[in-house]
Backbone of each chain as ProteinMPNN parsed JSONL, in Angstrom:
{"seq_chain_A": "XXXXXXXXXXXXXXXXXXXXXXXXXXXXXXXXXXXXXXXXXXXXXXXXXXXXXXXXXXXXXXXXXXXXXXXXXXXXXXXXXXXXXXXXXXXXXXXXXXXXXXXXXXXXXXXXXXXXXXXXXXXXXXXXXXXXXXXXXXXXXXXXXX", "coords_chain_A": {"N_chain_A": [[17.446, 12.209, 15.141], [15.933, 13.215, 12.135], [13.822, 16.087, 11.401], [11.937, 15.578, 9.42], [11.768, 12.778, 9.52], [10.776, 12.424, 12.1], [8.312, 13.624, 11.764], [7.146, 11.961, 9.827], [7.025, 9.54, 11.285], [5.3, 10.309, 13.313], [2.914, 10.63, 11.918], [2.508, 8.019, 10.882], [2.457, 6.468, 13.214], [0.229, 7.471, 14.462], [-1.783, 6.628, 12.7], [-1.375, 3.854, 13.073], [-2.106, 3.521, 15.725], [-4.76, 4.346, 15.838], [-6.128, 3.846, 13.461], [-6.919, 5.851, 11.872], [-6.457, 8.981, 10.057], [-4.165, 11.517, 11.166], [-4.789, 14.927, 12.105], [-3.362, 17.99, 10.801], [-2.741, 19.623, 12.941], [-2.6, 17.828, 15.072], [-0.38, 16.298, 14.322], [1.563, 18.285, 14.429], [1.558, 18.82, 17.159], [2.497, 16.393, 18.118], [5.111, 16.368, 17.226], [6.097, 18.565, 18.376], [6.154, 21.106, 17.078], [5.537, 23.975, 14.918], [2.645, 24.411, 12.799], [3.231, 25.255, 10.207], [5.831, 24.415, 9.752], [5.434, 21.694, 9.78], [3.795, 21.41, 7.554], [5.629, 22.006, 5.555], [7.334, 19.843, 5.85], [5.576, 17.847, 5.077], [5.46, 18.234, 2.295], [8.002, 17.404, 1.517], [7.921, 14.736, 2.366], [5.962, 13.763, 0.696], [7.347, 13.884, -1.704], [9.117, 11.867, -1.238], [7.492, 9.753, -1.487], [6.096, 8.596, 0.626], [3.873, 9.649, 1.611], [0.681, 10.889, 0.772], [-1.263, 13.596, -0.174], [-4.492, 15.222, 0.084], [-6.13, 17.313, -2.415], [-6.197, 19.79, -1.108], [-3.765, 20.132, 0.014], [-3.119, 19.77, 2.645], [-4.658, 17.919, 4.104], [-4.376, 14.472, 4.863], [-4.313, 11.852, 2.551], [-3.223, 9.33, 1.992], [-1.007, 7.305, 3.83], [0.917, 5.208, 2.928], [0.95, 1.812, 4.008], [-1.562, 2.685, 4.85], [-4.854, 3.999, 4.505], [-6.584, 7.061, 4.451], [-9.179, 7.322, 3.817], [-12.326, 5.609, 3.442], [-12.243, 2.346, 2.083], [-12.612, -0.589, -0.04], [-11.0, -2.435, 1.052], [-10.49, -3.784, 3.973], [-8.884, -4.027, 7.086], [-8.395, -5.761, 10.057], [-6.824, -5.486, 13.077], [-5.979, -6.478, 16.225], [-8.488, -5.571, 17.197], [-8.655, -3.048, 16.105], [-9.756, -1.135, 13.372], [-8.715, -0.788, 10.085], [-8.305, 0.937, 6.972], [-7.091, -0.049, 3.836], [-5.132, 1.067, 1.029], [-5.199, -0.435, -1.252], [-5.194, -3.791, -2.657], [-2.603, -4.83, -2.321], [-1.671, -3.167, -0.241], [-3.381, -3.993, 1.756], [-2.307, -6.333, 2.691], [-0.035, -5.172, 3.528], [-0.578, -3.763, 5.856], [-0.863, -5.554, 8.204], [1.782, -6.406, 7.947], [3.286, -4.06, 8.377], [2.493, -3.438, 10.975], [3.357, -5.631, 12.22], [1.816, -7.669, 13.267], [-0.669, -10.199, 13.702], [-3.691, -10.449, 11.739], [-6.954, -9.741, 10.265], [-7.898, -9.773, 6.902], [-10.224, -8.258, 4.887], [-11.88, -8.24, 1.893], [-12.757, -8.203, -1.572], [-13.614, -10.029, -4.579], [-12.973, -8.318, -7.475], [-14.397, -8.632, -9.834], [-16.538, -10.535, -9.478], [-17.56, -9.932, -7.005], [-17.452, -11.646, -4.907], [-16.838, -12.273, -1.495], [-13.701, -11.83, 0.184], [-12.002, -13.214, 2.813], [-9.434, -13.302, 4.905], [-7.25, -14.784, 7.22], [-4.45, -13.453, 8.456], [-1.271, -14.308, 9.513], [1.892, -13.932, 11.259], [3.484, -15.126, 9.438], [2.275, -14.771, 7.07], [-0.442, -15.121, 4.621], [-2.885, -17.847, 4.679], [-2.666, -20.902, 2.708], [-3.967, -20.35, -0.484], [-6.039, -19.713, -3.27], [-6.679, -17.343, -4.452], [-6.065, -14.379, -6.459], [-3.872, -11.644, -7.28], [-4.074, -8.685, -9.098], [-2.519, -6.237, -10.955], [-3.074, -3.371, -12.672], [-1.628, -1.196, -13.632], [1.554, -0.447, -14.991], [4.711, -0.843, -13.26], [6.466, 1.328, -13.566], [4.749, 3.411, -13.833], [3.241, 3.735, -11.603], [3.211, 5.893, -9.768], [2.343, 7.995, -11.278], [-0.352, 8.439, -11.084], [-1.267, 7.77, -8.234], [-3.535, 7.261, -6.748], [-5.365, 6.166, -8.577], [-3.827, 3.943, -9.337]], "CA_chain_A": [[16.442, 11.91, 14.11], [15.575, 14.439, 11.409], [12.453, 16.558, 11.588], [11.063, 14.863, 8.479], [11.544, 11.419, 10.04], [9.871, 12.529, 13.252], [6.971, 13.918, 11.236], [6.646, 10.73, 9.204], [6.676, 8.577, 12.332], [4.113, 10.81, 14.017], [1.761, 10.298, 11.063], [2.328, 6.565, 10.797], [2.093, 5.909, 14.517], [-1.168, 7.825, 14.707], [-2.573, 5.64, 11.94], [-1.249, 2.535, 13.696], [-2.808, 3.503, 17.017], [-6.186, 4.69, 15.757], [-6.739, 3.464, 12.184], [-7.38, 7.061, 11.197], [-5.418, 9.974, 9.778], [-4.061, 12.629, 12.119], [-4.883, 16.276, 11.531], [-2.091, 18.729, 10.795], [-2.503, 20.106, 14.299], [-2.174, 16.692, 15.909], [1.015, 15.979, 13.973], [2.41, 19.367, 14.96], [1.685, 18.616, 18.609], [3.313, 15.199, 18.385], [6.532, 16.636, 16.944], [6.437, 19.804, 19.091], [6.541, 22.099, 16.077], [4.413, 24.745, 14.395], [2.002, 23.736, 11.662], [3.871, 25.603, 8.936], [6.992, 23.528, 9.602], [4.919, 20.36, 9.441], [3.359, 21.461, 6.147], [6.83, 21.92, 4.712], [7.776, 18.442, 5.912], [4.627, 17.074, 4.254], [5.872, 18.336, 0.881], [9.183, 16.541, 1.322], [7.5, 13.335, 2.52], [5.262, 13.401, -0.554], [8.384, 13.645, -2.716], [9.707, 10.555, -0.917], [6.442, 8.763, -1.762], [5.598, 7.948, 1.841], [2.697, 10.413, 2.02], [-0.119, 11.454, -0.318], [-2.204, 14.556, 0.394], [-5.649, 15.629, -0.703], [-5.826, 18.528, -3.184], [-6.021, 20.981, -0.263], [-2.361, 20.228, 0.396], [-2.997, 19.674, 4.098], [-5.287, 16.687, 4.603], [-3.704, 13.251, 4.426], [-5.111, 10.851, 1.822], [-2.576, 8.033, 2.173], [0.337, 7.087, 4.362], [0.896, 3.787, 2.565], [-0.234, 1.168, 3.455], [-2.803, 3.149, 5.459], [-5.701, 4.932, 3.764], [-7.372, 7.956, 5.306], [-10.581, 7.266, 3.386], [-12.88, 4.251, 3.407], [-12.035, 1.581, 0.85], [-13.149, -1.959, 0.028], [-9.971, -3.282, 1.657], [-10.55, -3.53, 5.42], [-7.97, -4.867, 7.852], [-8.634, -5.692, 11.496], [-5.695, -5.947, 13.882], [-6.18, -6.171, 17.646], [-9.751, -4.835, 17.346], [-8.628, -1.753, 15.418], [-10.133, -1.25, 11.962], [-7.909, 0.021, 9.179], [-8.568, 0.849, 5.543], [-5.883, -0.093, 3.01], [-5.303, 1.755, -0.246], [-5.344, -1.397, -2.348], [-4.99, -5.166, -2.215], [-1.203, -4.929, -1.832], [-1.563, -2.511, 1.057], [-4.131, -4.738, 2.78], [-1.308, -7.214, 3.31], [1.001, -4.313, 4.092], [-0.907, -3.273, 7.208], [-0.302, -6.497, 9.196], [3.247, -6.425, 7.833], [3.817, -2.862, 9.028], [2.221, -3.513, 12.412], [3.992, -6.867, 12.688], [0.786, -8.319, 14.061], [-1.658, -10.963, 12.954], [-4.913, -9.69, 11.501], [-7.887, -10.251, 9.26], [-8.072, -8.956, 5.702], [-11.544, -8.422, 4.278], [-11.979, -7.52, 0.631], [-13.693, -8.885, -2.474], [-13.229, -10.205, -5.98], [-13.452, -7.121, -8.163], [-15.319, -8.988, -10.905], [-17.747, -11.247, -9.033], [-18.029, -9.427, -5.717], [-17.312, -12.665, -3.857], [-16.01, -11.736, -0.412], [-12.422, -12.438, 0.561], [-11.72, -13.073, 4.243], [-8.191, -14.025, 5.151], [-6.545, -14.631, 8.495], [-3.025, -13.285, 8.184], [-0.426, -14.343, 10.713], [3.2, -13.311, 11.024], [4.098, -15.794, 8.289], [1.53, -14.443, 5.874], [-1.788, -15.68, 4.485], [-2.951, -19.295, 4.49], [-2.685, -21.341, 1.314], [-5.151, -19.683, -1.008], [-5.92, -19.642, -4.732], [-7.03, -16.014, -4.953], [-4.992, -13.742, -7.214], [-3.701, -10.195, -7.249], [-3.851, -8.153, -10.442], [-2.152, -4.822, -10.982], [-3.309, -2.905, -14.037], [-0.696, -0.139, -14.026], [2.96, -0.869, -14.939], [5.443, -0.304, -12.104], [7.069, 2.636, -13.861], [3.694, 4.428, -13.893], [2.424, 3.687, -10.394], [3.079, 7.18, -9.077], [1.756, 9.038, -12.134], [-1.648, 8.68, -10.447], [-1.213, 6.697, -7.25], [-4.889, 6.931, -6.293], [-5.89, 5.221, -9.564], [-3.049, 2.713, -9.239]], "C_chain_A": [[16.017, 13.217, 13.44], [14.118, 14.832, 11.67], [11.492, 15.813, 10.656], [10.758, 13.446, 8.98], [10.601, 11.45, 11.229], [8.438, 12.797, 12.788], [6.352, 12.666, 10.62], [6.203, 9.731, 10.272], [5.449, 9.016, 13.116], [2.842, 10.454, 13.231], [1.483, 8.796, 11.113], [1.897, 5.968, 12.134], [0.67, 6.29, 14.902], [-2.094, 6.871, 13.961], [-2.55, 4.287, 12.648], [-2.077, 2.439, 14.966], [-4.318, 3.635, 16.868], [-6.891, 4.152, 14.504], [-7.185, 4.666, 11.369], [-6.233, 8.042, 10.98], [-5.342, 10.987, 10.922], [-4.297, 13.95, 11.387], [-3.503, 16.916, 11.551], [-1.733, 19.188, 12.208], [-2.006, 18.988, 15.221], [-0.727, 16.311, 15.607], [1.953, 17.027, 14.555], [2.619, 19.201, 16.467], [2.607, 17.435, 18.913], [4.801, 15.461, 18.153], [6.986, 17.94, 17.588], [6.941, 20.868, 18.119], [5.312, 22.879, 15.64], [3.885, 24.098, 13.123], [2.68, 24.075, 10.336], [5.108, 24.741, 8.695], [6.546, 22.131, 9.201], [4.444, 20.332, 7.993], [4.549, 21.357, 5.209], [7.385, 20.494, 4.704], [6.868, 17.552, 5.071], [5.071, 17.075, 2.782], [7.052, 17.412, 0.606], [8.817, 15.06, 1.457], [6.709, 12.858, 1.297], [6.29, 13.086, -1.644], [9.067, 12.301, -2.493], [8.716, 9.406, -1.13], [6.062, 7.945, -0.525], [4.353, 8.66, 2.364], [2.007, 10.936, 0.758], [-1.175, 12.349, 0.316], [-3.42, 14.723, -0.514], [-5.294, 16.921, -1.449], [-5.666, 19.792, -2.334], [-4.595, 21.146, 0.24], [-2.111, 20.082, 1.879], [-3.512, 18.33, 4.622], [-4.58, 15.466, 4.023], [-4.692, 12.335, 3.728], [-4.541, 9.453, 2.047], [-1.269, 8.219, 2.942], [0.539, 5.588, 4.149], [1.598, 2.888, 3.588], [-1.579, 1.693, 3.974], [-3.54, 4.118, 4.532], [-6.486, 5.779, 4.755], [-8.842, 7.951, 4.932], [-11.033, 5.811, 3.349], [-12.61, 3.615, 2.052], [-12.668, 0.206, 1.03], [-12.195, -2.909, 0.726], [-9.867, -2.941, 3.147], [-9.644, -4.53, 6.138], [-8.271, -4.661, 9.337], [-7.413, -6.275, 12.207], [-5.951, -5.514, 15.322], [-7.39, -5.257, 17.869], [-9.733, -3.422, 16.756], [-8.9, -1.98, 13.936], [-9.31, -0.272, 11.132], [-8.467, -0.111, 7.766], [-7.235, 0.865, 4.807], [-6.18, 0.559, 1.663], [-5.625, 0.806, -1.39], [-5.11, -2.796, -1.779], [-3.586, -5.353, -1.628], [-1.115, -4.354, -0.423], [-2.367, -3.219, 2.146], [-3.235, -5.787, 3.444], [-0.236, -6.383, 4.005], [0.698, -3.84, 5.504], [-0.484, -4.272, 8.291], [1.219, -6.553, 9.15], [3.859, -5.232, 8.566], [3.648, -2.923, 10.543], [2.919, -4.7, 13.06], [3.089, -7.586, 13.693], [-0.081, -9.174, 13.141], [-2.916, -10.117, 12.763], [-5.812, -10.366, 10.497], [-7.981, -9.252, 8.117], [-9.424, -9.289, 5.098], [-11.598, -7.578, 3.004], [-12.953, -8.284, -0.26], [-13.033, -9.118, -3.814], [-13.816, -9.028, -6.753], [-14.459, -7.438, -9.258], [-16.627, -9.567, -10.37], [-18.347, -10.672, -7.748], [-17.927, -10.434, -4.595], [-16.41, -12.135, -2.745], [-14.732, -12.537, -0.193], [-12.201, -12.161, 2.038], [-10.517, -13.938, 4.564], [-7.666, -13.738, 6.542], [-5.054, -14.587, 8.185], [-2.272, -13.434, 9.502], [0.954, -13.798, 10.357], [3.952, -13.965, 9.873], [3.333, -15.538, 7.0], [0.166, -15.096, 5.828], [-1.739, -17.201, 4.432], [-2.897, -19.624, 3.003], [-4.017, -20.949, 0.686], [-4.978, -19.49, -2.505], [-6.356, -18.292, -5.302], [-5.815, -15.398, -5.632], [-5.027, -12.231, -7.046], [-3.399, -9.747, -8.671], [-3.604, -6.659, -10.342], [-2.245, -4.347, -12.423], [-2.2, -1.978, -14.533], [0.749, -0.649, -13.936], [3.721, -0.16, -13.817], [6.012, 1.087, -12.357], [6.044, 3.767, -13.835], [2.881, 4.525, -12.61], [2.159, 5.07, -9.81], [2.639, 8.308, -10.0], [0.387, 9.427, -11.595], [-1.837, 7.572, -9.41], [-2.602, 6.34, -6.737], [-5.526, 5.949, -7.266], [-5.16, 3.887, -9.463], [-3.566, 1.829, -8.127]], "O_chain_A": [[15.771, 14.213, 14.121], [13.302, 14.016, 12.1], [10.379, 15.462, 11.048], [9.625, 12.976, 8.877], [9.723, 10.596, 11.352], [7.48, 12.264, 13.348], [5.187, 12.351, 10.861], [5.126, 9.144, 10.168], [4.647, 8.182, 13.536], [1.837, 10.034, 13.804], [0.354, 8.369, 11.358], [1.063, 5.063, 12.174], [-0.018, 5.532, 15.586], [-3.067, 6.369, 14.524], [-3.591, 3.649, 12.805], [-2.678, 1.403, 15.249], [-5.073, 3.097, 17.678], [-8.114, 4.019, 14.492], [-7.765, 4.512, 10.294], [-5.186, 7.953, 11.621], [-6.349, 11.275, 11.568], [-4.03, 14.063, 10.191], [-2.593, 16.443, 12.233], [-0.571, 19.144, 12.613], [-1.108, 19.189, 16.038], [0.055, 16.036, 16.517], [3.005, 16.698, 15.103], [3.717, 19.416, 16.98], [3.4, 17.481, 19.853], [5.651, 14.853, 18.802], [8.118, 18.377, 17.381], [8.009, 21.451, 18.311], [4.183, 22.499, 15.95], [4.587, 23.336, 12.458], [2.693, 23.243, 9.429], [5.398, 24.377, 7.555], [7.192, 21.468, 8.389], [4.661, 19.349, 7.284], [4.475, 20.688, 4.178], [7.849, 20.005, 3.674], [7.336, 16.613, 4.426], [5.055, 16.038, 2.119], [7.091, 16.724, -0.415], [9.355, 14.223, 0.732], [6.783, 11.69, 0.917], [6.121, 12.138, -2.411], [9.538, 11.671, -3.44], [9.065, 8.236, -0.972], [5.749, 6.758, -0.622], [3.839, 8.32, 3.429], [2.661, 11.365, -0.193], [-1.893, 11.93, 1.224], [-3.383, 14.411, -1.704], [-4.279, 17.55, -1.152], [-5.064, 20.765, -2.788], [-4.252, 22.174, 0.823], [-0.978, 20.26, 2.327], [-2.883, 17.695, 5.468], [-4.234, 15.435, 2.842], [-5.777, 12.07, 4.245], [-5.29, 8.501, 2.268], [-0.531, 9.178, 2.718], [0.356, 4.794, 5.071], [2.725, 3.177, 3.99], [-2.628, 1.192, 3.571], [-2.923, 4.948, 3.864], [-6.987, 5.28, 5.762], [-9.667, 8.516, 5.65], [-10.215, 4.897, 3.239], [-12.731, 4.261, 1.011], [-13.187, -0.124, 2.096], [-12.538, -4.066, 0.969], [-9.244, -1.951, 3.531], [-9.643, -5.722, 5.831], [-8.385, -3.53, 9.808], [-7.025, -7.418, 11.963], [-6.119, -4.327, 15.601], [-7.321, -4.294, 18.633], [-10.706, -2.682, 16.902], [-8.35, -2.895, 13.322], [-9.225, 0.916, 11.445], [-9.034, -1.143, 7.407], [-6.358, 1.677, 5.104], [-7.326, 0.599, 1.216], [-6.249, 1.197, -2.377], [-4.863, -2.963, -0.585], [-3.418, -5.96, -0.57], [-0.553, -4.977, 0.477], [-2.07, -3.066, 3.33], [-3.396, -6.087, 4.627], [0.395, -6.841, 4.958], [1.616, -3.546, 6.269], [0.204, -3.872, 9.231], [1.872, -6.726, 10.18], [4.842, -5.384, 9.292], [4.532, -2.517, 11.297], [3.056, -4.77, 14.281], [3.505, -8.03, 14.764], [-0.204, -8.895, 11.948], [-3.173, -9.187, 13.528], [-5.485, -11.419, 9.949], [-8.124, -8.048, 8.331], [-9.732, -10.451, 4.832], [-11.388, -6.366, 3.036], [-13.869, -8.939, 0.238], [-12.026, -8.492, -4.146], [-15.019, -8.774, -6.689], [-15.297, -6.596, -9.582], [-17.707, -9.131, -10.77], [-19.518, -10.906, -7.449], [-18.272, -10.129, -3.453], [-15.334, -11.605, -3.021], [-14.7, -13.756, -0.365], [-12.213, -11.007, 2.467], [-10.586, -15.165, 4.499], [-7.64, -12.59, 6.986], [-4.476, -15.564, 7.71], [-2.593, -12.77, 10.488], [1.15, -13.262, 9.266], [4.944, -13.422, 9.387], [3.713, -16.046, 5.945], [-0.34, -15.57, 6.846], [-0.686, -17.784, 4.174], [-3.059, -18.75, 2.151], [-5.075, -21.191, 1.266], [-3.89, -19.142, -2.964], [-6.396, -18.125, -6.521], [-4.683, -15.829, -5.416], [-6.053, -11.634, -6.719], [-2.576, -10.347, -9.362], [-4.373, -5.919, -9.728], [-1.559, -4.876, -13.297], [-1.872, -1.977, -15.72], [1.134, -1.223, -12.917], [3.411, 0.979, -13.469], [6.034, 1.926, -11.456], [6.412, 4.942, -13.818], [1.935, 5.309, -12.533], [1.038, 5.384, -9.41], [2.563, 9.459, -9.57], [0.005, 10.597, -11.638], [-2.487, 6.562, -9.679], [-2.819, 5.2, -6.324], [-6.167, 4.99, -6.834], [-5.784, 2.826, -9.499], [-3.027, 0.746, -7.899]]}, "seq_chain_B": "XXXXXXXXXXXXXXXXXXXXXXXXXXXXXXXXXXXXXXXXXXXXXXXXXXXXXXXXXXXXXXXXXXXXXXXXXXXX", "coords_chain_B": {"N_chain_B": [[-4.881, -1.97, -7.995], [-5.897, -4.997, -7.262], [-7.945, -7.654, -5.836], [-8.759, -10.918, -7.072], [-10.913, -13.725, -7.631], [-10.127, -15.758, -9.333], [-8.196, -16.62, -12.281], [-9.896, -16.547, -14.446], [-11.877, -14.752, -13.601], [-10.353, -12.422, -13.569], [-9.82, -12.178, -16.286], [-12.391, -11.762, -17.296], [-13.025, -9.32, -16.088], [-11.104, -7.57, -17.138], [-11.78, -7.697, -19.858], [-14.359, -6.635, -19.78], [-13.864, -4.002, -19.148], [-12.143, -3.146, -21.059], [-9.456, -3.317, -20.563], [-5.958, -4.224, -20.633], [-4.795, -7.523, -19.862], [-2.77, -8.214, -17.155], [0.362, -9.527, -15.721], [-0.225, -12.135, -13.369], [-0.392, -12.377, -9.811], [0.377, -14.391, -7.064], [-1.024, -15.105, -3.772], [0.983, -15.719, -1.936], [3.213, -14.568, -3.184], [2.366, -11.918, -3.088], [2.375, -11.434, -0.358], [5.119, -11.474, 0.16], [5.902, -9.223, -1.309], [4.48, -7.245, 0.121], [5.582, -7.409, 2.723], [8.224, -6.769, 2.196], [7.988, -4.138, 1.341], [6.75, -2.86, 3.524], [7.393, -3.768, 6.149], [9.151, -2.428, 7.828], [8.067, 0.038, 8.061], [7.08, 1.531, 10.205], [9.256, 2.168, 11.606], [12.229, 3.995, 12.549], [14.324, 3.967, 10.661], [13.254, 3.324, 8.207], [12.665, 2.932, 4.668], [11.541, 3.328, 1.297], [11.895, 0.647, -1.125], [14.627, 0.932, -3.401], [14.87, 1.538, -7.001], [16.599, -0.456, -8.192], [16.562, -2.361, -6.211], [13.876, -3.005, -6.169], [13.626, -4.13, -8.69], [15.234, -6.376, -8.4], [13.899, -7.765, -6.372], [11.403, -8.294, -7.62], [12.314, -9.921, -9.677], [13.269, -12.122, -8.236], [10.877, -13.174, -7.435], [9.897, -14.095, -9.737], [8.74, -12.211, -11.286], [9.586, -10.702, -13.701], [9.379, -9.297, -16.085], [9.084, -6.429, -18.367], [6.88, -5.08, -17.403], [7.057, -4.997, -14.642], [9.274, -3.487, -14.213], [10.574, -0.755, -12.606], [11.614, 1.394, -13.923], [11.142, 1.168, -16.573], [10.562, 2.131, -19.965], [8.845, 1.024, -21.653], [6.151, 1.093, -21.462], [5.345, 3.596, -21.94]], "CA_chain_B": [[-4.314, -3.183, -7.417], [-7.14, -5.608, -6.81], [-8.043, -9.103, -5.654], [-9.697, -11.663, -7.915], [-11.083, -15.098, -7.18], [-9.484, -16.697, -10.251], [-7.715, -16.027, -13.531], [-11.059, -16.305, -15.298], [-12.52, -13.507, -13.163], [-9.501, -11.327, -14.045], [-10.027, -12.073, -17.734], [-13.712, -11.156, -17.5], [-12.978, -7.916, -15.662], [-10.316, -6.824, -18.129], [-12.571, -7.618, -21.095], [-15.505, -5.75, -19.551], [-13.419, -2.611, -19.051], [-11.213, -2.829, -22.141], [-8.096, -3.22, -20.024], [-5.086, -5.37, -20.913], [-4.552, -8.415, -18.725], [-1.381, -8.105, -16.697], [0.827, -10.735, -15.03], [-0.956, -12.421, -12.135], [0.449, -12.534, -8.62], [-0.256, -15.244, -6.052], [-1.089, -14.53, -2.427], [2.311, -15.84, -1.323], [4.053, -13.522, -3.771], [1.904, -10.621, -2.59], [2.853, -11.279, 1.02], [6.538, -11.108, 0.083], [5.954, -7.817, -1.721], [3.985, -6.38, 1.199], [6.538, -7.368, 3.837], [9.414, -6.038, 1.753], [7.663, -2.704, 1.285], [6.159, -2.212, 4.691], [7.638, -4.334, 7.476], [9.879, -1.473, 8.672], [7.51, 1.366, 7.801], [6.851, 2.261, 11.452], [10.548, 2.313, 12.286], [12.959, 5.219, 12.219], [15.235, 3.841, 9.514], [12.575, 2.713, 7.061], [12.653, 3.635, 3.389], [11.006, 2.521, 0.202], [12.943, 0.016, -1.936], [15.099, 1.687, -4.561], [14.52, 0.83, -8.249], [17.358, -1.695, -8.421], [16.084, -3.329, -5.223], [12.566, -3.456, -6.639], [13.855, -5.021, -9.839], [15.795, -7.617, -7.868], [12.814, -8.465, -5.664], [10.447, -8.812, -8.598], [12.953, -11.035, -10.391], [13.285, -13.28, -7.321], [9.518, -13.718, -7.368], [9.49, -14.51, -11.072], [8.019, -11.094, -11.909], [10.802, -10.086, -14.246], [9.256, -8.652, -17.39], [9.114, -4.966, -18.341], [5.752, -4.557, -16.629], [7.461, -4.803, -13.245], [10.49, -2.67, -14.149], [10.149, 0.58, -12.171], [12.166, 2.443, -14.787], [10.928, 0.804, -17.975], [9.806, 3.079, -20.796], [8.087, 0.211, -22.615], [4.717, 1.327, -21.319], [5.136, 5.052, -22.004]], "C_chain_B": [[-5.423, -3.906, -6.672], [-7.003, -7.116, -6.617], [-9.044, -9.688, -6.652], [-9.734, -13.109, -7.451], [-10.332, -16.094, -8.045], [-8.992, -15.942, -11.478], [-8.894, -15.69, -14.456], [-11.776, -15.013, -14.906], [-11.679, -12.298, -13.593], [-9.76, -11.083, -15.531], [-11.372, -11.385, -18.036], [-13.684, -9.658, -17.177], [-12.219, -7.064, -16.67], [-11.12, -6.645, -19.419], [-13.718, -6.625, -20.934], [-15.112, -4.282, -19.57], [-12.474, -2.201, -20.175], [-9.789, -2.658, -21.671], [-7.261, -4.41, -20.486], [-4.928, -6.231, -19.667], [-3.069, -8.389, -18.392], [-0.948, -9.412, -16.039], [0.106, -10.907, -13.698], [0.001, -12.741, -10.997], [-0.306, -13.388, -7.609], [-0.264, -14.549, -4.69], [0.262, -14.63, -1.702], [3.263, -14.781, -1.869], [3.666, -12.147, -3.229], [2.368, -10.385, -1.159], [4.336, -10.883, 1.035], [6.694, -9.645, -0.339], [5.567, -6.896, -0.561], [4.979, -6.286, 2.354], [7.798, -6.616, 3.439], [9.15, -4.534, 1.776], [7.431, -2.111, 2.671], [6.609, -2.705, 6.059], [8.432, -3.398, 8.383], [9.258, -0.08, 8.634], [7.279, 2.191, 9.08], [8.145, 2.472, 12.238], [11.305, 3.517, 11.737], [13.724, 5.113, 10.906], [14.567, 3.261, 8.276], [12.748, 3.569, 5.817], [12.037, 2.72, 2.346], [12.158, 1.83, -0.521], [13.341, 0.924, -3.1], [14.814, 0.882, -5.831], [15.295, -0.464, -8.468], [16.941, -2.779, -7.423], [14.706, -3.873, -5.619], [12.742, -4.471, -7.768], [14.328, -6.389, -9.357], [14.71, -8.442, -7.165], [11.829, -9.077, -6.651], [11.038, -10.016, -9.327], [12.966, -12.289, -9.528], [11.926, -13.963, -7.271], [9.027, -14.196, -8.728], [8.694, -13.446, -11.799], [9.058, -10.211, -12.591], [10.607, -9.386, -15.578], [9.175, -7.133, -17.233], [7.99, -4.362, -17.515], [6.169, -4.214, -15.196], [8.703, -3.934, -13.097], [10.107, -1.238, -13.768], [10.692, 1.703, -13.032], [11.982, 2.118, -16.265], [10.188, 1.907, -18.713], [8.953, 2.338, -21.825], [6.596, 0.49, -22.576], [4.388, 2.812, -21.397], [3.936, 5.416, -22.838]], "O_chain_B": [[-5.839, -3.487, -5.592], [-6.095, -7.758, -7.144], [-10.029, -9.05, -7.023], [-8.748, -13.651, -6.952], [-9.938, -17.157, -7.566], [-9.329, -14.777, -11.684], [-8.88, -14.676, -15.154], [-12.229, -14.265, -15.772], [-12.235, -11.257, -13.944], [-9.9, -9.944, -15.975], [-11.462, -10.536, -18.923], [-14.25, -8.842, -17.905], [-12.651, -5.963, -17.012], [-11.134, -5.559, -20.0], [-14.012, -5.86, -21.852], [-15.904, -3.42, -19.951], [-12.05, -1.048, -20.244], [-9.001, -1.946, -22.294], [-7.802, -5.494, -20.707], [-4.927, -5.72, -18.547], [-2.222, -8.53, -19.274], [-1.768, -10.303, -15.818], [-0.141, -9.933, -12.987], [1.072, -13.308, -11.21], [-1.479, -13.143, -7.33], [0.407, -13.536, -4.491], [0.634, -13.733, -0.946], [4.024, -14.171, -1.118], [4.529, -11.316, -2.947], [2.716, -9.263, -0.792], [4.749, -10.048, 1.84], [7.521, -8.919, 0.213], [6.238, -5.899, -0.297], [5.195, -5.205, 2.901], [8.378, -5.902, 4.257], [10.009, -3.756, 2.189], [7.863, -0.995, 2.957], [6.232, -2.1, 7.063], [8.392, -3.56, 9.602], [9.858, 0.879, 9.12], [7.284, 3.421, 9.028], [8.121, 2.901, 13.392], [11.057, 3.985, 10.626], [13.764, 6.067, 10.128], [15.251, 2.756, 7.385], [12.952, 4.78, 5.905], [12.016, 1.499, 2.499], [13.275, 2.348, -0.541], [12.5, 1.593, -3.701], [14.546, -0.317, -5.756], [14.715, -1.466, -8.886], [16.963, -3.967, -7.744], [14.414, -5.053, -5.425], [12.098, -5.519, -7.795], [13.878, -7.425, -9.848], [14.62, -9.656, -7.345], [11.464, -10.246, -6.527], [10.349, -11.008, -9.566], [12.707, -13.389, -10.017], [11.834, -15.177, -7.087], [7.889, -14.646, -8.865], [8.046, -13.728, -12.806], [9.369, -9.117, -12.12], [11.584, -8.917, -16.162], [9.195, -6.612, -16.118], [8.127, -3.259, -16.986], [5.679, -3.244, -14.617], [9.143, -3.67, -11.977], [9.393, -0.573, -14.518], [10.272, 2.851, -12.885], [12.614, 2.742, -17.117], [9.293, 2.544, -18.157], [8.41, 2.944, -22.749], [5.865, 0.174, -23.515], [3.313, 3.246, -20.984], [3.626, 6.597, -22.991]]}, "name": "protein", "num_of_chains": 2, "seq": "XXXXXXXXXXXXXXXXXXXXXXXXXXXXXXXXXXXXXXXXXXXXXXXXXXXXXXXXXXXXXXXXXXXXXXXXXXXXXXXXXXXXXXXXXXXXXXXXXXXXXXXXXXXXXXXXXXXXXXXXXXXXXXXXXXXXXXXXXXXXXXXXXXXXXXXXXXXXXXXXXXXXXXXXXXXXXXXXXXXXXXXXXXXXXXXXXXXXXXXXXXXXXXXXXXXXXXXXXXXXXX"}
């Protein structure tokens, strides 16, 4: 397995286990490498669009579908609380974990709460809708806004 | 990428912010998108869908216009 893949899995598995981002030091320990090597891997993982960093170039902002910051999209799986980057990613967390879970969010216009029980086959029959403002070709121009 | 209770709520939100209304996606369609993107994300051999795979997936779900084309320049 390549170093970049090991680094990516270390990040994602930390999120999966804790619901929170790992520090650079924790990732380095998990892959048995120095932090400078991990930072270099971060740059390549960002180019692959599986990692988004804060402006400091070190702190993790997103490992999609996981968010390192609090959002309105909360997912509970096996008593662990996760934040998703967006509505799409709120479904992506149970999908990635391959576990049932609860998705809690809201209607962006009315504020009405959304509470969905997701099982391995997906959500129950439901008339809520998903709206994406940014065209697919532009998603990564500003992924935080998207 | 947001949830809305109904098409009318989407229309109100877009009008309030001066945004164009985009194609709407059902919860079943969203689940298919999410599983395609993320179901292998914690595995060694995972990767994001490539543009042609994205295009094919969107088309299968009936999301086939330029808005969903990952390489379209129609929205430049």
